[in-house]
DRENROLO-455900 format. One record per residue (C-alpha): residue number from 0; x, y, z. Coordinates in Angstrom, 2 decimals. Layout:
BEGIN
    nr        c1        c2        c3
   NUM         X         Y         Z
...
***
This chain:
BEGIN
    nr        c1        c2        c3
     0    -73.06     45.61     66.15
     1    -74.44     45.94     69.79
     2    -71.20     47.98     70.57
     3    -72.14     50.40     67.58
     4    -75.34     50.63     68.88
     5    -74.51     51.92     72.38
     6    -71.90     54.01     71.05
     7    -74.53     55.60     68.41
     8    -76.92     56.52     71.72
     9    -74.43     58.39     73.75
    10    -73.02     60.16     70.57
    11    -76.79     61.09     69.66
    12    -77.86     62.53     72.97
    13    -74.44     64.75     73.36
    14    -74.73     66.12     69.81
    15    -78.19     67.27     70.04
    16    -77.51     68.94     73.07
    17    -74.48     70.73     71.16
    18    -77.15     71.75     68.31
    19    -79.11     73.17     71.17
    20    -76.66     75.09     72.28
    21    -75.33     76.65     69.40
    22    -79.38     77.49     68.44
    23    -79.84     79.52     71.59
    24    -76.27     81.10     72.55
    25    -76.39     85.23     73.25
    26    -80.03     85.18     74.54
    27    -79.11     85.58     78.31
    28    -82.28     86.64     79.17
    29    -81.92     85.25     82.86
    30    -83.06     88.52     86.09
    31    -80.70     88.34     87.94
    32    -81.02     87.03     91.33
    33    -83.51     84.47     90.06
    34    -83.26     81.07     90.92
    35    -82.18     78.20     88.73
    36    -84.59     75.58     88.18
    37    -82.86     73.73     85.50
    38    -83.78     69.83     85.25
    39    -80.79     68.55     83.20
    40    -77.30     69.31     82.38
    41    -75.25     67.74     79.23
    42    -71.20     68.83     79.65
    43    -69.45     67.22     76.43
    44    -66.50     67.40     74.88
    45    -66.33     66.38     70.84
    46    -62.97     66.07     68.88
    47    -61.15     65.11     71.79
    48    -58.61     63.09     69.56
    49    -55.92     65.13     67.41
    50    -57.04     63.21     64.34
    51    -60.54     62.36     62.78
    52    -61.75     58.54     63.94
    53    -60.94     55.83     61.75
    54    -63.17     53.81     63.34
    55    -65.98     52.95     65.93
    56    -63.23     52.19     68.64
    57    -61.74     55.54     68.45
    58    -63.11     57.03     71.43
    59    -63.70     60.97     69.81
    60    -66.23     62.35     72.47
    61    -66.44     62.85     76.40
    62    -70.11     63.03     77.92
    63    -71.57     63.52     81.33
    64    -74.92     64.43     82.18
    65    -77.54     63.23     84.29
    66    -79.81     60.80     82.49
    67    -83.78     61.14     83.45
    68    -85.55     58.15     81.79
    69    -84.92     54.54     80.53
    70    -86.84     55.23     77.50
    71    -85.83     58.92     76.70
    72    -89.90     59.60     77.13
    73    -91.18     61.13     79.84
    74    -88.98     61.81     82.61
    75    -88.71     61.25     85.83
    76    -88.32     64.22     88.32
    77    -86.17     62.26     90.71
    78    -83.51     62.13     88.34
    79    -83.47     65.79     88.27
    80    -80.90     68.46     89.25
    81    -81.07     68.75     92.51
    82    -80.55     72.89     93.63
    83    -79.34     74.79     96.46
    84    -79.17     77.94     95.85
    85    -77.16     78.29     92.62
    86    -75.12     75.22     93.56
    87    -77.00     71.82     92.41
    88    -75.85     68.16     92.05
    89    -77.68     65.09     90.70
    90    -76.46     61.32     92.34
    91    -77.97     57.93     91.09
    92    -77.88     54.56     89.34
    93    -81.08     53.55     86.91
    94    -81.53     49.96     86.14
    95    -82.92     49.67     82.83
    96    -83.77     46.43     80.25
    97    -85.82     45.48     77.46
    98    -88.10     42.57     76.60
    99    -84.81     40.40     75.89
   100    -81.86     39.12     77.44
   101    -80.16     42.94     77.25
   102    -80.03     45.06     80.49
   103    -78.19     48.63     81.12
   104    -77.36     50.17     83.59
   105    -76.70     54.31     84.36
   106    -74.55     55.49     87.16
   107    -74.49     59.53     87.34
   108    -72.71     61.93     89.90
   109    -73.03     65.44     89.12
   110    -72.43     68.57     91.23
   111    -71.60     72.61     90.34
   112    -72.18     75.67     90.96
   113    -73.41     78.59     88.73
   114    -72.45     82.04     89.66
   115    -75.59     84.33     90.96
   116    -76.29     86.16     87.56
   117    -76.52     82.37     86.00
   118    -74.10     83.81     83.51
   119    -70.69     81.70     84.39
   120    -70.45     77.77     85.17
   121    -68.18     78.56     87.77
   122    -67.48     74.63     88.80
   123    -68.60     71.25     86.94
   124    -67.50     68.01     88.02
   125    -69.26     64.87     86.92
   126    -68.94     60.99     86.22
   127    -71.23     58.82     84.05
   128    -70.85     54.95     83.61
   129    -72.88     53.04     81.58
   130    -72.78     49.21     81.99
   131    -74.64     47.14     78.26
   132    -75.25     43.50     79.36
   133    -76.34     41.07     76.41
   134    -76.01     37.36     76.98
   135    -71.86     37.26     77.25
   136    -71.18     40.74     76.15
   137    -70.54     43.09     78.82
   138    -69.91     46.64     77.50
   139    -68.50     49.26     80.30
   140    -67.98     52.77     79.29
   141    -66.71     55.42     82.16
   142    -66.42     59.34     81.46
   143    -65.30     61.81     83.84
   144    -64.88     65.59     83.42
   145    -63.95     68.90     85.67
   146    -64.70     72.12     84.52
   147    -64.06     75.82     86.21
   148    -65.48     79.50     84.88
   149    -67.55     78.85     81.55
   150    -68.96     81.27     80.03
   151    -72.76     81.19     79.54
   152    -75.50     82.69     78.01
   153    -79.31     81.92     78.01
   154    -82.73     82.64     79.66
   155    -84.58     80.64     82.43
   156    -85.64     77.68     80.30
   157    -82.34     77.25     78.59
   158    -78.81     77.67     79.59
   159    -75.69     77.19     77.39
   160    -72.19     77.60     76.81
   161    -70.01     76.38     73.48
   162    -65.72     77.19     73.44
   163    -63.55     76.24     70.86
   164    -60.51     78.28     71.97
   165    -58.52     78.43     75.24
   166    -60.32     75.47     76.39
   167    -57.46     75.32     79.02
   168    -58.94     78.13     80.33
   169    -61.70     75.97     81.12
   170    -60.96     72.45     81.80
   171    -59.51     71.03     84.96
   172    -59.58     67.32     84.07
   173    -61.25     64.56     81.36
   174    -60.99     61.12     81.28
   175    -62.78     58.13     79.46
   176    -62.43     54.53     79.97
   177    -64.08     51.59     77.62
   178    -64.02     48.32     78.60
   179    -65.82     44.85     76.58
   180    -65.87     41.87     77.21
   181    -67.03     38.87     74.69
   182    -66.54     35.46     74.56
   183    -64.71     35.17     77.35
   184    -62.03     37.69     75.90
   185    -61.78     41.45     77.90
   186    -60.24     44.65     75.61
   187    -59.70     47.98     77.57
   188    -59.06     51.14     76.22
   189    -58.76     54.39     78.36
   190    -57.61     58.22     77.95
   191    -57.07     61.87     79.56
   192    -57.78     64.50     77.54
   193    -54.24     66.58     78.35
   194    -53.76     68.56     74.43
   195    -56.36     71.35     74.44
   196    -55.38     73.19     72.02
   197    -55.28     71.13     69.02
   198    -57.62     72.69     66.86
   199    -60.22     69.85     66.69
   200    -61.84     70.28     70.53
   201    -64.92     72.10     71.27
   202    -66.58     72.33     74.87
   203    -70.42     72.43     75.22
   204    -72.60     73.04     77.87
   205    -75.87     72.82     78.45
   206    -78.85     73.79     80.89
   207    -82.50     72.72     80.32
   208    -85.88     72.06     81.44
   209    -85.99     75.09     83.75
   210    -89.65     76.40     83.30
   211    -91.11     74.92     79.87
   212    -94.00     71.97     80.95
   213    -93.04     69.82     77.97
   214    -89.66     68.60     80.37
   215    -91.99     67.99     83.62
   216    -93.70     64.81     84.39
   217    -97.64     64.09     85.01
   218    -97.08     64.39     88.72
   219    -95.10     68.19     89.26
   220    -98.36     70.00     86.65
***
C-alpha cells in the first residue's frame, strides 16, 4: 500500500502537468526579448514501456520537476527556478514528514536554457530523487532526463511543449531507478529509455507560475 501511495502521488503530479499542457499549447503570446520568470518546470516522459504495464511495479513514466512545497499548499519561493537571462536552475533537498513515522525527502537538481524568444527549450538536464521511509520500509526512486531543442508554445504565465513523434530529436538521455527495502529484503529495478519510437511514448514540458499571483508566496506579493 505504501508503494502504491508514493507512485500515485508522482504519477498524479506529472499527469496534471500533461493535462495543463494540452489545454494551453498554441498560445505563443510571449513578446520577444521579455525575461522569463517561471517558477516551476515539469518534464515528463509517459508510456516509456513498449507495452502497457501489467502491475504497479512496472515503471511506465519518468518525471523530473522542482518540488516547491511539502504539502502542495502554499509554494515556497526558495525552491522556485532561478533565472540568469534565459538560463534556469534549481538544486535543493527538501525534508518532509507527517505526524506519524513517515518521512519523505525530495532532492532535485535541474538546469537548462530557453531560446531568446522562449519558443524552444534549447537544453535541459535534470534529476529527481525521492526517499520514502516508514518504519522498516524504505522506498527510493531516482529519475534523470536530458533534452535538447524541444519546441514550446505559450505566454508569460504558462509555457508548454508536447511531442509524440520523432522523440529522438529531443531526448538525449533518460533513466530511472526504483529500490525498496522491507523486512530486511531489498529489491531494485532500473532502466534507460532507448527505444523512442515504439508508439506509446510522449514527451511533455511545462513551465508555469510566471506572472500569476496565485503561484506566489505571501512574502513575494
